[in-house]
C-alpha positions, 0 to 999 in steps of 0.5 A, a space after each residue: 531439410 538440412 539446417 545448420 545451427 550454432 550451439 550456444 553454451 553458457 559460461 562462467 565469468 573468465 579472465 582476459 585471454 591475454 593478461 589473465 588479470 582483468 575481467 573480460 569486457 570484449 570479444 574479438 570475433 575474428 581471433 576468438 579472444 576474450 579481452 579486457 579494455 586495456 588489452 583490447 587497446 594495446 596487446 590485441 592490436 599487436 596481432 597481425 591485421 588486428 585493426 581489421 578485426 571485429 571486436 564486440 562488447 561481451 554483452 553482445 555475445 550471442 546477440 549477433 549470430 555467428 557466420 552461417 554456411 549456406 552452401 552444400 545444403 542438400 535438397 530433401 526432394 531431389 538427390 544430388 541437388 543443393 538448395 539455392 533459394 528460399 521460397 517465402 510462399 511455401 516457407 521452404 528451401 528449394 533447389 533449381 529443380 524445385 524452382 523449375 517444377 513448382 516454385 517458378 512463379 513464387 517469391 524467391 529470396 536468398 537463403 541468407 535473407 530467408 534465414 535472417 527474416 526467420 531470425 528476426 521473427 524469432 527474436 521478436 517472438 522471443 522479445 514478446 515471450 520475455 515481455 509476457 514473462 515479465 508481465 506474468 512475473 509482475 502478476 505473480 508478485 501482485 497475486 502473491 501479495 493479494 494472497 498474503 493480504 487475504 491470509 492476513 485478513 482471514 486470520 484477523 476475521 477469525 480472530 475477531 469472530 473468536 473474540 466476539 464469541 468470548 465477548 458474547 459468552 461473557 455477556 450471556 454469562 453476565 445476563 444469566 447471572 443478573 437474571 439469577 440474582 433478580 429471580 433470587 431477589 424477587 423470591 426473597 421478597 415474596 418469601 419474606 412477605 409470606 413468612 411474615 403473614 404466616 407468622 402472624 397467622 400462627 401466633 393468632 392460631 396459638 392464641 385461639 387454641 389457648 383461649 379455647 382450652 381455657 374456655 373448655 376447662 372452665 365449662 368442665 369446672 365443678 367449683 361453681 364459686 371459681 366458675 363465676 369468678 373467672 367466667 366474666 373475664 373469659 367472656 370478655 376475651 372470647 372475641 379474638 380478631 382474625 389478624 389482617 394479612 395481605 390479600 395477594 402476593 407478588 409471584 416470581 416472574 416466569 423466564 421467556 428465553 430470547 431468540 438467538 439469531 445470526 443477526 444478534 451474533 453477527 454477520 459477514 459482509 462482502 467487501 465492496 473493494 474487489 481484489 484487482 491485479 491490474 493498475 487502472 487510472 480513470 480520470 474523473 475531472 480535470 482543472 486548468 491552473 495558471 501555474 507553470 507546474 503543480 509541485 505540491 497539492 493538499 486536498 482539504 475536507 471541504 473539497 478545496 485544495 492547496 496547490 504550490 508552484 515553487 518555480 512561480 513562487 506561488 501558493 494558492 487555495 482553490 476550490 473546483 466550481 464546475 470545470 473551473 478553479 475559484 481562488 480563495 487565497 494566494 501568496 507570493 512565497 517560495 515553498 519547497 514543500 508543504 504538509 497538512 497538520 492535524 489542526 488542518 493548518 498547513 506546515 510549510 518548508 520555505 527558505 529559512 531553517 525553521 518551518 512555518 505554519 499557515 493558518 487556514 482561518 486567518 491566512 497568517 504565517 507563524 514560526 513553529 518549533 520545528 527548526 533544522 538550523 544550520 541546515 535548510 529543509 527540502 521536503 516535509 512529511 507528517 506521520 500518522 503518529 504526528 511526527 514531523 519528518 524533514 529532509 534537510 541539506 546544506 551545500 556549504 556543510 556538505 550535509 544531506 539528512 532526514 530529521 524526525 521530530 516530535 510535536 515539541 520540535 525535538 530531534 528524535 532520529 537523524 538519518 544521515 550516514 550508512 553503516 560505513 559512515 558514508 552519506 546516504 542522500 544526494 538531494 531529498 525530493 519527497 518523503 512518505 511512510 508505510 504502516 510498518 514504520 518504514 520511511 520511503 525517501 525519494 532521492 536524486 543527484 542534481 544534474 545527473 537525473 539519476 535517482 533512487 528510493 531509499 527505505 529507512 527502518 525505525 531503528 535507523 538502518 537502510 531496509 532497501 534501495 530502489 533504483 528504477 526499472 531496468 526496461 523503463 529506465 534503460 534510455 531515460 534515467 530514474 528521477 523520482 520527484 514525488 512519492 506517496 502511500 496508497 490506501 493499500 499501504 503500497 508506495 507510488 513513485 513519480 518518475 519525472 523523466 518517463 512519466 511512469 508511476 513505479 509502484 512499490 510495496 512497503 519494503 520498497 520492492 517493485 510490484 508493478 509500474 503504470 505508464 501515464 502516457 497512455 490515452 492522455 498525456 498528463 505530465 504528472 509531478 505531485 500526488 495526494 490521496 483523499 480520505 476516500 482513496 481518490 487521487 489528485 495529480 498535480 501536473 507539469 507541462 510539455 517541455 516545449 511549452 512556456 505557458 502557465 497552464 499546468 493541470 490538476 487531475 482528479 482520478 481513481 487509481 485502482 489495483 495498487 
């Protein structure tokens, strides 16, 4: 079967065919000219009948098929016959003779219709291939990240084993040395005891030998007068007592070697957290509130949590009881953001320039040392090393910045301008940090719904900027409202417009995304992880709803 195909060639960017100055943005399919916007609206219209020409966006070149000639297509079975129809049943081009002999009762369509049907199928197949390619690319990135983590983990485990080996050797050397010292001390004590008694015995033996020699000499004496003068004295000293010594002595203890087993040295335990490449959300429980939206949520150790609704000017402490929420405290106050202090008190960003502290025991508000005057705070975040990070703004001064303060309230670092001295931020909605010290700031331009995540380094520079997903945000602009760090040190960004979780690594690079509009529409807004890695999601409501019925979901989120 003969076929006609248009060959598409890749081209490097070229200039406008008419002015040769501007970058091309349009193509005239009738005259083949590549045009800039200015020439399309001026010079091109000077061409005869140009108003009837078909001009398309340069981005669409190659998307629309060029005109295809369906005439003079020879039948492969019948010489001299031209194909005139396409048989959908046999999936082949047919000529009049083919129709008369075989395809008379088959479904026949115009060749152009068959061609277009095939093109549409190919495009759908191509779209599926591209989607699969994107999924594979995401899986590749995740797998490479897991591989990197496992390599890091391997290095750490080997280093730990080697360090333990050194510690064991040092401990063994120490214990052996202590045993040697103990044996030596026992030996010295025993030897001293024996040597003392041995010295007593030797002195007694010498005394006996001396007395024996003296007696022997007297018995052999020939001078009888001298004999009688000394015999009485010698008789009195013949009874030499045997010195008293110890009847028993301590003995050096024998050494009983201890058993060296693997459990004494250390064992390997399998990780209870398997490596997962697919993000999965499992709802454990859900709770109904009487708020319009849960803009902030902080889980507490006693399984209660603080929730805030800026719109309703309501701050509450609640605790689940079954499927219901019991209210323990409620405040009528407009809170822009809140964070948990190391003391378990709540740090609040309100309408003043100074942050306030809410005591969880007395429920009283007090002023803190954290002041951003003359600016106003929008979001607050507390790092693992107890630094207080505050997003600030002032419409009057036209300033937007991030302040990093120590426990005394001193401003240690200020992020406000880039290397070209241009403002970095528009409106800071949420802040988090990762283990490498990077700050991740959710920032969007009010009124435009166009946002981004700015990653800031410890030295003050911009590490990366994430502006959303090309496909997910094609029709709905990226609007990041909340951002949180996962137990795996990745970052989840809540996109309000699409209800999608954008999952980034600690450098702000996209790993994957999770569409929450799956089985259950939850309308996520705020996020908070517990110490055990479970996630609370504070939600909004459908745009058509006016009721105060925002929900809170307690979920597990795996794979990120």
